[in-house]
C-alpha positions in Angstrom: 86.8 19.9 6.9 84.0 20.0 9.5 82.6 16.9 11.2 79.2 17.3 12.8 77.9 15.5 15.8 74.6 13.6 15.2 71.8 16.0 14.6 74.0 19.0 15.2 73.2 20.7 11.9 69.5 21.3 11.2 68.1 22.2 7.9 65.4 24.4 9.4 68.0 26.5 11.1 70.5 26.8 8.2 68.7 26.6 4.9 67.6 29.9 3.2 65.7 28.1 0.5 68.1 29.0 -2.2 69.8 27.3 -5.1 73.1 27.9 -6.9 72.1 26.5 -10.3 69.7 24.2 -12.2 71.1 22.3 -15.2 68.8 20.4 -17.5 69.8 17.5 -19.8 73.4 16.8 -18.7 75.4 13.6 -18.6 77.8 14.1 -15.7 75.8 14.0 -12.5 74.9 10.3 -12.5 73.6 7.7 -14.9 71.9 8.6 -18.1 70.5 12.0 -19.1 69.8 14.0 -16.0 68.5 17.3 -14.6 70.6 18.6 -11.8 69.6 20.9 -8.9 72.5 22.5 -7.0 71.3 23.8 -3.6 73.0 26.6 -1.6 74.8 26.0 1.6 77.2 23.5 3.0 78.8 23.1 6.4 81.4 20.5 5.6 83.9 22.9 3.9 86.1 20.1 2.5 89.6 21.1 1.5 89.8 21.2 -2.3 86.1 21.4 -2.8 85.4 22.0 -6.5 82.2 23.9 -5.7 83.2 26.2 -2.7 80.9 28.9 -4.1 78.0 26.9 -2.8 79.1 26.9 0.8 77.1 30.0 1.7 73.4 29.4 2.4 72.7 32.9 1.1 74.4 32.4 -2.2 72.5 32.0 -5.5 68.8 32.6 -6.0 65.6 31.7 -4.3 64.0 28.3 -5.1 60.6 29.2 -6.7 57.4 27.4 -7.8 58.2 28.5 -11.3 61.5 26.7 -11.1 59.8 23.6 -9.7 57.4 23.5 -12.7 60.4 23.8 -15.0 62.1 20.9 -13.3 58.9 18.7 -13.6 58.5 19.6 -17.2 62.1 18.8 -18.1 62.0 15.6 -16.1 58.9 14.4 -17.9 60.9 14.2 -21.2 61.1 10.5 -22.2 64.9 10.6 -22.7 65.6 12.0 -19.2 66.4 9.2 -16.6 66.1 11.3 -13.5 67.0 14.1 -11.1 70.2 14.7 -9.3 70.5 16.7 -6.0 73.8 18.3 -5.4 75.2 21.5 -3.8 76.0 22.6 -1.4 74.5 20.0 0.8 71.1 18.6 -0.2 70.4 17.1 3.3 70.7 20.6 4.8 68.0 21.9 2.3 65.2 19.4 3.0 62.7 22.2 3.3 62.8 22.7 -0.5 63.8 19.2 -1.6 61.3 17.1 0.3 58.2 18.6 -1.4 59.9 18.4 -4.8 61.0 14.8 -4.4 57.6 13.7 -3.1 56.0 15.4 -6.1 58.3 13.5 -8.5 57.6 10.2 -6.7 53.8 10.9 -7.2 53.8 12.4 -10.7 56.9 10.8 -12.3 57.5 7.5 -10.4 59.5 6.0 -13.2 62.3 8.6 -12.8 65.2 7.9 -10.5 66.7 10.3 -8.0 70.4 10.6 -7.2 71.9 12.7 -4.4 75.4 13.6 -3.3 76.1 14.3 0.4 79.0 15.1 2.7 77.4 12.9 5.3 78.4 9.2 5.4 75.6 6.6 5.3 76.4 5.8 8.9 76.1 9.4 10.0 72.7 9.8 8.2 71.4 6.8 10.1 71.7 8.9 13.3 70.4 12.1 11.7 67.2 14.2 12.0 63.8 12.8 10.7 63.8 15.2 7.7 67.2 13.9 6.5 66.1 10.3 6.9 62.8 11.0 5.0 64.8 12.5 2.1 67.2 9.5 2.2 64.2 7.1 1.9 63.0 9.0 -1.2 66.4 8.8 -3.0 67.5 5.8 -5.2 71.3 6.4 -5.3 73.4 8.2 -2.7 77.0 9.3 -3.2 78.2 9.7 0.4 81.1 11.1 2.4 83.3 14.2 2.5 85.7 14.9 -0.3 89.1 14.0 0.9 91.8 15.7 -1.1 94.4 13.1 0.1 92.3 10.4 -1.5 91.5 12.3 -4.7 91.3 10.1 -7.8 90.2 11.3 -11.2 89.5 7.8 -12.4 86.6 7.2 -10.0 83.1 7.1 -11.3 80.8 10.0 -10.2 83.0 10.9 -7.2 86.2 12.7 -6.3 87.9 10.7 -3.6 88.2 7.0 -2.9 86.5 7.2 0.5 83.2 8.2 -1.2 80.7 5.4 -2.1 77.9 5.1 -4.6 75.2 3.4 -2.6 72.0 1.7 -3.6 69.6 3.2 -1.0 66.7 0.8 -1.3 68.9 -2.3 -1.0 70.9 -0.8 1.8 67.8 0.1 3.8 66.3 -3.4 3.2 69.5 -5.2 4.3 70.5 -2.9 7.1 73.9 -2.3 5.7 75.6 -0.4 2.8 75.1 -2.0 -0.6 77.2 -0.5 -3.3 75.5 0.3 -6.7 75.7 -2.7 -8.9 76.8 -0.7 -11.9 79.9 0.7 -10.3 82.6 0.9 -12.9 85.7 3.0 -11.9 87.9 4.2 -14.7 91.0 2.4 -13.3 89.4 -1.0 -13.7 88.2 -0.2 -17.3 91.7 1.1 -18.2 93.4 -2.1 -17.0 91.0 -4.1 -19.1 91.6 -2.0 -22.2 95.4 -2.3 -21.7 95.3 -6.1 -21.6 93.2 -6.2 -24.7 95.6 -3.9 -26.5 98.5 -6.4 -25.7 96.7 -9.3 -27.4 
């Protein structure tokens, strides 16, 4: 696993403007029906990463205007709740993601935007202006490196217990991390089900 110094990794130096995949209408990458964009390139290289094929910034295919139009069209469907940014590392692909997210905010302001990142919230606070700009346009952030020693399959929308599901707007307003109010890890639900079964 790699740990960057503040502002060490720069999107403009690393990103090749490529994506690994785009998946429309899925239920696994956040709340509700979502469209998911998997960008290419990640520098964290976490042990046990489920998506190591995305590490190379040259992997996948170029992000195109045609793809962007498809994303907007899919996102406009009334049953779609929002867009999810994954990878790879979204915050090292701000060159393609900032214009897309700004367009969504303008054309489809009712949709929410989730993003995964290997950066912690505290690290992002010390990062480059483009990363902070993207953060400000995101609603929910799942932060932190995947830590195989803290892997837990019962966790909601994340792989290891050090990762957090953060309400970005509330966190920025309050100047500290505010966890998503709908957090509901499987372990808690399982315990509740077990007690009910004993009654």
